[in-house]
C-alpha positions in Angstrom: 19.3 26.1 -0.3 19.8 23.3 -2.8 22.8 23.0 -5.1 22.2 22.7 -8.9 20.8 19.4 -10.1 21.4 18.4 -13.7 19.5 15.5 -15.2 20.2 13.9 -18.6 17.3 11.9 -19.9 14.3 11.4 -22.2 10.8 13.0 -22.4 8.0 10.9 -23.8 4.3 11.5 -24.1 2.7 8.7 -22.0 -0.3 7.0 -23.6 -1.7 5.0 -20.7 -4.3 2.3 -21.2 -6.1 0.6 -18.2 -7.6 -2.8 -18.7 -8.3 -6.0 -16.7 -5.4 -7.8 -18.4 -2.8 -7.5 -21.2 -4.1 -8.7 -24.6 -2.5 -11.8 -26.0 -0.7 -11.6 -29.4 -3.3 -11.2 -32.1 -6.0 -10.4 -29.7 -8.0 -7.2 -29.3 -9.7 -6.4 -25.9 -11.7 -3.5 -24.6 -9.9 -1.2 -22.2 -11.4 0.6 -19.2 -9.8 4.0 -19.7 -7.1 6.0 -21.6 -5.0 9.0 -20.6 -2.4 11.1 -22.4 0.2 12.9 -20.3 3.9 13.8 -19.9 6.4 11.1 -19.1 9.9 9.7 -19.7 12.1 8.7 -16.8 14.5 11.6 -17.0 11.7 14.1 -17.4 9.7 12.6 -14.6 12.7 12.7 -12.3 13.3 16.3 -13.2 9.7 17.2 -12.4 9.9 15.3 -9.1 13.1 16.9 -8.1 11.9 20.4 -8.9 8.6 20.0 -7.1 10.5 18.6 -4.2 12.4 21.9 -4.0 15.4 21.3 -6.3 17.0 23.7 -8.8 16.8 21.5 -11.8 18.3 21.6 -15.3 17.1 19.0 -17.8 19.2 18.0 -20.8 17.4 16.2 -23.7 16.2 16.4 -27.3 12.7 16.9 -28.6 11.0 17.0 -32.0 9.0 20.0 -33.2 5.5 18.8 -32.6 2.6 18.9 -30.1 4.3 16.4 -27.8 7.3 18.8 -27.6 4.8 21.6 -26.6 3.6 19.3 -23.8 7.1 18.8 -22.6 7.9 22.5 -22.5 4.7 23.3 -20.7 5.3 20.5 -18.1 8.7 21.8 -17.3 7.6 25.4 -17.0 4.8 24.4 -14.6 7.2 22.4 -12.4 10.1 24.9 -12.5 12.5 22.8 -14.5 15.0 24.7 -16.7 15.2 23.0 -20.1 18.6 22.5 -21.7 17.4 21.0 -24.9 17.7 20.8 -28.7 14.7 20.5 -31.0 14.8 18.9 -34.4 12.4 18.5 -37.3 14.1 15.4 -38.4 12.5 13.2 -35.8 9.6 13.0 -33.4 9.2 13.7 -29.7 9.2 10.4 -27.8 6.1 8.4 -26.8 5.3 5.5 -24.5 2.7 2.8 -24.5 1.8 2.1 -20.8 -0.5 -0.8 -19.9 -1.9 -0.6 -16.4 -3.5 -3.6 -14.8 -6.8 -2.4 -13.3 -6.9 -4.6 -10.2 -3.3 -3.9 -9.0 -2.1 -0.7 -10.7 1.0 -2.6 -11.9 2.3 -1.7 -15.4 4.2 -2.8 -18.5 5.7 -0.2 -20.8 7.2 0.3 -24.3 9.3 3.4 -25.0 9.9 4.9 -28.4 12.4 7.8 -27.6 12.3 9.5 -31.0 14.6 12.5 -31.1 16.0 11.7 -27.7 17.3 8.4 -29.1 19.8 10.5 -31.1 21.4 12.0 -27.9 25.2 11.4 -28.4 28.4 11.8 -26.5 29.0 14.8 -28.7 25.7 16.4 -27.7 26.6 15.8 -24.0 30.0 17.4 -24.5 28.2 20.6 -25.6 26.7 20.7 -22.1 30.0 19.9 -20.3 30.1 23.2 -18.4 26.6 22.7 -17.1 27.1 19.0 -16.1 30.5 19.7 -14.6 29.2 22.5 -12.5 26.3 20.5 -10.9 26.1 19.6 -7.3 24.2 16.4 -8.3 24.1 14.8 -11.7 21.6 12.0 -12.6 20.9 10.0 -15.7 19.1 6.8 -16.7 19.4 4.4 -19.7 16.5 5.6 -22.0 18.9 7.6 -24.1 21.9 6.0 -25.8 24.4 4.3 -23.4 27.4 6.2 -24.7 25.8 9.6 -23.8 25.0 8.5 -20.3 28.5 7.1 -19.8 30.2 10.3 -21.1 27.9 12.5 -19.0 28.8 10.6 -15.8 32.5 11.0 -16.6 32.1 14.7 -17.1 30.1 15.0 -13.9 32.6 13.0 -11.9 35.5 15.1 -13.2 33.6 18.3 -12.2 33.0 17.1 -8.6 29.3 16.4 -8.8 27.7 13.6 -6.8 26.6 11.2 -9.5 23.4 9.0 -9.6 22.7 6.3 -12.2 19.2 5.0 -12.3 19.9 1.9 -14.6 16.5 1.8 -16.2 15.5 0.2 -18.4 17.9 -2.7 -17.4 20.8 -3.1 -19.8 24.3 -4.5 -19.7 26.6 -1.7 -18.5 30.0 -1.0 -20.0 33.1 -1.7 -18.0 33.9 1.1 -15.7 30.6 2.8 -15.8 29.5 1.9 -12.2 32.9 3.3 -11.0 31.6 6.7 -12.1 28.6 6.4 -9.9 28.4 7.6 -6.3 24.9 6.0 -6.2 23.2 3.4 -8.4 19.5 3.1 -7.9 18.0 -0.1 -9.6 14.7 -1.7 -8.6 14.5 -5.5 -7.9 14.3 -6.6 -11.6 17.0 -4.2 -12.7 19.3 -5.3 -10.0 18.8 -8.9 -11.1 19.5 -7.9 -14.7 22.8 -6.2 -13.8 24.0 -8.7 -11.2 22.4 -12.0 -12.3 21.3 -12.5 -8.7 17.7 -12.8 -7.5 16.3 -10.1 -5.3 13.3 -11.7 -3.4 14.5 -11.1 0.1 16.3 -8.4 2.0 19.4 -10.7 2.4 19.4 -11.3 -1.3 19.2 -7.5 -1.9 22.2 -7.0 0.3 24.1 -9.7 -1.6 23.3 -8.1 -4.9 24.1 -4.6 -3.6 27.5 -5.9 -2.5 28.2 -7.1 -6.0 27.3 -3.6 -7.3 29.8 -2.1 -5.0 32.4 -4.7 -6.2 31.7 -3.5 -9.7 32.6 0.1 -8.6 29.5 1.8 -7.4 30.0 4.0 -4.3 26.6 3.0 -2.9 23.8 0.8 -4.1 20.2 1.8 -3.4 17.8 -1.0 -4.3 14.2 0.1 -4.5 11.9 -2.6 -3.2 8.4 -1.4 -4.1 6.1 -1.7 -1.1 9.0 -2.9 1.0 10.8 0.5 0.8 14.5 0.6 -0.2 17.8 -0.8 0.8 20.8 1.6 1.2 24.1 -0.3 1.1 27.7 1.1 1.0 31.1 0.0 2.2 30.4 0.9 5.9 26.6 0.5 6.4 23.6 -1.3 5.2 20.2 0.1 6.2 16.7 -0.9 5.1 14.3 2.1 4.9 10.7 0.9 5.2 8.1 2.1 2.8 5.7 4.9 3.9 2.0 4.9 3.2 0.1 7.9 1.9 -3.2 6.1 1.0 -4.6 3.6 -1.4 -2.4 2.7 -4.4 -3.8 4.0 -7.7 -0.9 3.5 -10.1 2.8 2.6 -9.6 4.1 3.8 -13.0 6.0 6.8 -11.8 7.1 5.6 -8.3 10.7 5.0 -9.2 11.1 8.3 -10.9 9.5 10.1 -7.9 12.0 8.3 -5.6 15.0 9.2 -7.7 14.0 12.9 -8.3 13.4 13.5 -4.6 16.5 11.6 -3.6 18.5 13.9 -5.9 17.0 17.0 -4.3 17.7 15.7 -0.8 21.3 15.0 -1.7 21.7 18.5 -3.2 20.4 20.0 0.1 23.1 18.1 2.0 21.0 15.4 3.6 22.7 12.2 4.8 22.2 9.6 2.1 19.9 7.3 4.3 17.7 10.3 5.1 17.7 11.2 1.4 16.4 7.6 0.7 13.6 8.1 3.3 12.8 11.5 1.6 12.6 9.7 -1.7 10.4 6.9 -0.3 8.0 9.6 1.0 7.8 11.2 -2.5 7.2 7.8 -4.1 4.5 6.9 -1.5 2.5 10.0 -2.4 3.0 9.6 -6.1 1.4 6.1 -6.3 -1.9 7.4 -4.8 -2.4 9.4 -8.0 -2.7 8.5 -11.7 -0.1 9.5 -14.2 3.7 9.9 -14.0 4.8 13.6 -14.0 1.4 14.8 -12.9 1.6 12.6 -9.8 4.8 14.1 -8.4 4.0 15.9 -5.1 5.1 19.3 -3.9 7.6 19.7 -1.1 5.0 20.6 1.5 3.3 17.2 1.0 6.5 15.3 1.3 7.5 17.1 4.5 4.0 16.5 6.0 4.1 12.8 5.3 7.6 12.5 6.9 6.4 14.4 10.0 3.2 12.2 10.3 5.2 9.0 10.0 8.3 9.9 11.9 
């Protein structure tokens, strides 16, 4: 049985464009394809966690429009319990996603809309839910003060806290000290620490600085190199798993974080939870889209058995 997972974050409708390259400023090019689907880091993580077997509650704000209808349908299908407010004064968020055809790599612009008005006061209204979580997770797509306050409430309530510091931003003093786990990728790690992350040794050096800033453990995701788990007593590299040809990497970090949260809520050792997250991410990149690419628990378990 999994404990309750509470996630604060943003839903956006992903508008994904595939092309050979990014257009230059002032240039128009022809794309190869277009897709519209559900996204947003927090929402993606909630879907990933729920499909992986978690009991997930998602806190956010939506507009009153067709993209909000998409969000509610996505969460219903995945088994996510929405804890949201809807407003007619703003729009549901949207994202521009450019995908490079040859590699599947991506570049993204987020317009969070109503979710950009999530405040510390709004978070306070959800204090009982957040404080009663087994695992609480947030990112940085909603305003920083809301994420900071939610982490504080979760820590006071005894939840295990996860901060996925994406998109990269300067963190307020004391924020990392509220985090049992901080889960940046290579570029986000460099943005927070100022240190390059091109080798495993450099990742360990950066992770040690994250611990010095107060984090209980640093988990640096390394793309096709897997992830580094680093805390005060151990440092372990978890290699990437392979589930087939890479189609799109857009939701890989969200797949990892969602599955990692579910594994923690089930009581897995953190390093085993990292491996579980890597398995979920490995499957997700073999499929297009973000939320739609998140695999069910049976597929994650099967991949872990096959590559044990």
